[in-house]
N, C-alpha and C positions, 0 to 999 in steps of 0.2 A: 201039038204045036209046042215048041220049047220056049219057056219063059226066060228073059234075060236076067243076068245076075244083078242083085241090088247094088246101087251106087253108094259108096261110103259117105259118112257125114262130112268129112273133111273136104271132099271133093265138091259136095253141095254148097258148103259155105264159101268156097273159093270160086264158085261159078260166077262168071261174068266180071270178076275183080282183077285188076292188073297185079301181076306178081311182082314182089319186091326183088330188086336186083341185089344180089349179094356180092357184087364185084367191088374190090378195094377202091377203084377209081371213083366210083359213085359216092362213097362215104367221105372221101377227102374233099370233094367239090361241095358237098352240103356243109361241112364244118367251116370252110373258107367263107361261104356266104353268110354265116351267123357271127363272125368275129367283129368287135368294135375297134375303130382306128385309134392309134396312140394319141393323135392330135386332139381327139375328142376328150380323152382323159385330161390332157394338159389344159385344154380350154375350161373344163369343169373345175379344175383346181384353181385356176386363175380367177374364175368368176366367184368361187366360194371365198377365196382370200379377199377379193375386193369388197364383197358384201360384208364380210366380218370386219374389215377395216373401217368401212363406213359406219357400221353399227357402233363400234367402240369410239370412233371419232365423234359421233353424234352424242353418245353418252357423256364423253369427256367435256364436250361443249356445254351440255346441260349442267354438269357438276360445277364447271367453272363459272357459269352464269349464276348458279345458286349461291356461290361463295361471295361474301361482301368484299368490296374493294379495300386495299390496305389503308389503315387509318393514319393520318399524319400525327407524329409525336416527336417531341424533342428528347434527345438522349444524351447521356454523359458517361464517361468512363469512371470506374471506381478507382480512386487514388489512395496511396498510402503515404503517410508522413508522420513525424513526431508532433504531438499536440499536447497541451496541458490538461491536467485534471484540476478543476478549480471550483471555487465558490464565489458567487457574485454578491457583494455587500454594498451598503451605502455608508460613507464615513465623512469625517471632517479633518481638515488639516490643523496642525498646531505648530507653533514656533519651536524650533530645535533648542533655542536658548532665549530666555527672557530676563532682562536685567533692568531694574529700576535704579537709576543713577541718583544718589543722594549726596548731600554735602557732609563731609567728615569734620569740618571746622566751621565755626561761626564767622560770618563776615558779610560784606556787601558784594554782590556780583558786579564786576566792573566791565566784563566783556563776554560775548558769546561768539563761538567760532564754528558754527555749523548752520546748515539750512534745514528747516523742518522737513522730515520725510526723506532725507538723503541717505546714501550709503556711507557708512563710516568703517574705519579699520581699527583694529585693536591698537590703543596708544594714541589715537587722534585726540587733540585738545578740544574739549566741549565748552567749558565755562572757566572763567578766571575770577576767583574771589580776591578782594583787595589783600595783597600779600604783605603790605608794609608793616602791620603790627607783628606779624609772625617773622618777618625779616629782622626786626629789631630784637625780638626775643632770641632768635638764632644767633645774631651777632653777639649778644650779651653772653649766651651760654658758651660760645666759642672762645670769647675772651677769658671767661672764668676757667674754662677747661685748659687753656694755655697756661694760665697762672698756676693752676693746681699741678699741671705737668712739670713746670719748672720747680715748684716746691718739692714734689716727689723726687726729682732728680737730685736736688740738694740734700734731701734727707738720705738718699741712697749713698751719697759720697760721705756724709758724716757717719752713717752707720758702718760704712766700710772701715773708717778710722776709729770706730767705737767711741765716738764722742757724743752720741745722741741716744736717748732712751728708745727702747723698742716701741713704746707707746706712741711717741711722736712720729716714728716712721709709719706705723699702722694707720694713724689718723691721716697722714699725707697720702697714703695709698688709697684709702677710702674716699677722700675728697677728689682725687684724680679720677677714680672710677665713676663717682657720682656726677662729676662734671661731664664726663664723656657720655653717660647715659642721658643727661639733660640736653646735651648737644644733639644727640640722635633724635630725641623726642621733638626738639624744636625744628630739626630738619624735616622730620616727617610731617609736622603740622604745616610747615612752609610748603612742602610738596603738595599737601592736600588742597592748597589754594588753587592749584591747577588741575581741574577735574578732567580726566581723560576717559576714553571709551575702554571698557574692560574686554569687549568682544568685537568680532566682525559682525556687522548686521545693518539693519535699516533702523534709523532713529525716528521716533515718533514726534508728536507735537509737544513743544516745550510747555512746562507748567509755570515757569517764572521768567521774568524779563530782567534785563540789566537794571541795576539800582535797587533790587530787592535784597533784604537782609535774610540770609538763610543760615541754617545750622543743622547739627545732627538730628534734632527733633523735628525739623521741617519735613513736609511731604516731598515726594520724589520730584527731582528737577525735570527729568525726562525719562522715557522708556526706550530701550533698544531691544530689538528682536532679531535673533539669528534665523535666517530663512534658507540657508543652503548648508546642509540638507534641511528637510522639513519633515515633521512627523505626520503620519497618516493614521488617524485613530478610527477604528471600526469595531464591530461586534460580530460574534459568531453565534448562531442559534444553537440552543441546547441539543436539538435533534441532529445537528451536524457534528457534534463533538466526537462520536465514534470514528468518523472518517478522518477528522483532524488529528486525533490521537494516533491513528495508524501511521500517518506520514510526518508527524511533528518531529523536528530534529533532523529530518532528512536533508540531503544536499540540494534538493530542487525546490525547497519551500521558498516562495517569493511573494512579495506584495506588489501588485501592479496598480498604479493610480492614474486616473484620467478624468477629464471633465465630460459632463453629459452632452455638451454641444459639440464635442469632437474638435475643439479649437486647438488642442495640443495632442501630441503623440503620447500614447501610454508610457508611463515611466515605471521601470522595474526597480524595486528596492528590496531590502532585507527585512525579515521579521525581527523586530527589536524586543517585543514583549508580548506575552499572552498571560492573562490572569488565570489562576487556578481555582477560582470560585465563580459559581453561577450567580448572577444578580437575581435576587428573589422576585423582584417585581416584574422584570422583563424576560427572564429565562434566557439570558444571553451572557456571553463571556467577553470581556474587554480584550482588545488586541491592539497592537501599535506596530507600525512599520516605519522604516527610515527611507525616505524617498529623495533622490537627487532633485535639486531645484536651482540650477545655475542661473537661469534666466528670470528667476523670481516670478514665474507664471502662476505658481500655487501660493495662496495667501493663507495666513492663519484664520481659523474659524470658517473657511470656505467649504461648502458641501462638495464632495467628490464621489465618484464611483470607484469601487475597489474590487479588484479581482484577486482573490486569495488563492494563489497557485500552490497546490499540494504535491504534485508529482508530474512527470513528463511521461506520457504514454508513447512507447516506441512503436513505430511502424503501424500506427492506427489506420483502420480502413474508413474512408470517408466518401460520402455522396452528397449531392445537393439536398437540402432539407425537403424540397418539394417532391422528391422521389419517394419519400416515405408516406404511405397511406395507412389508414386505420380501418379495420373491418371488425366484425364480431369475433373473428379468430385472433385478432391482435394486429400489430404493425406488419406491413408487407411492402415489397417492391416488385415491380415487373422487370425481369431480367430478359434482355434481348438475346436470342439465339443467333446462330450463323445464318439461318434462312429468314431472318427478320420476323420470326414468330416470337411471342412473349411467353414467359413462364412466371407464374405467381410464386414468389419466394418469401416465406416468413422470415423476419429479421428482428434483431434486438437493438434498437437505437440507443445511442449514448448522448453525450452533450453536444450542443451546437458550438461550432468553432468559428474563428475569424476567417473571412474569405468565403462566406456563404456555403459552408460545409457542415455536415453532421456526422459524428462518429457512428459507425455500425459495428457493434461488438460481435455479432455473429449473423450469418445468413448470406453474405456475399464475399467474393474473393477479388483480389487485385486484378485489374485490367478487364474485369467483366463490364458489360454495358447495361445501364439501367434507364428506364423511362423516367423522365423528369416532369413533363407535362403531357396532358392528353390521356390520363389513365381512366377517366370516366367512361370513355367509349371502348375500353378494352376488356377482354376476357382471356383466360388462359388459352393459349393456342392461336389467338388472333394474330394476324400479320399487320405490320406497321410500315409506314414510309418514314424512316428515321431522318431527323434533322438535328444538327449540332445544337446543344443548349448553350446559350450566351447569357451568363449571369449578369445582373445589373449591380454595379458597385454601390453600396449604401453610402449616403452622405455622412453618416456618423457611425462609429463602431456599434454593431448590433449585439449588445450585451445586456440582456434583460434579466430581471429577477427570476424569470421562469427557468433559466438554466442554472439556478443557484444550487440545487441539491441533487435531485434524482439523476442517476446515470442511465435510466431506461424508462420507457413508458410502463404504466401500470396495466 
């Protein structure tokens, strides 16, 4: 019996399994069934973008909620203008002229022609001393002078004809000259009977009344003081002398005088005198200014405040004094940026000026904005709600001794 041939391994493995189709149409159908639609990709992108936006929006909300709200603060612009460099001192006023009126001839006062404490002009009649004795002497000397003048003329005629001795002519000439001198002296004594004011000023309280006998050896009849202009006397501390010597003699050196209560406007005068010796006991140098006083508001021996102006600082940078704060690192200000955040800026302050302003020598520029109040709640980078600063006008000039010397904080 014949045995069948063995079946191959490939045929055994394929037994009972469907055979794969190798036709091209079958492959294309399977690929089409596995492709993802385009709208699914678009939907996925939109969903991913929305989720990302919501995540960033949530984070931004958290960051914004974590930041503090803007702090309210008043701000002011940095300004520039010309301001003085000065020393503040305390002084007294003194009369520009002081005259003690005295009698030049002896006699009885017969009249008084002024009111105590009134203003007098140069040449105004003050007292009249009985002029009759001096009038008599004047008349006598005038008569004698006239006689001697006639005698001299006669001697001149005789001398021209050479009928008189030279000695007689010389005696006549001397007598005429002596009589003339006696007449002038008598006229002067007569004029002294009418006592007049030698200056313009304010007259004081009289020391004698009508009926008193006065003479050259008597005490002063009255005192007259010239009050316009008036002297302002003050002292400069020895420590300030280097600064004073630097500007002494310059065109901008002035002496400004005013009262502590601010009742009069400051009056600017010229420096009249400064001593060149330091007083051993006080360590100061005497100085004197000449101050206009047309309304007689300043009186002799009155205490006044003096601003000794040494120079004018051109285009100085100024801010309100409250803007300058002090820290361990020194003076600083908060400068406001365009986004209302603040920057801590070290500065070098100078002198305080009239109008509630302080000189800043370095650290800020013109037209920058600085924080004036509310600095305690601020830190560098913090944001503020800016409000305009409204300075309050002081009742009296704010010129204290603290602004006397240093141009910057230590």
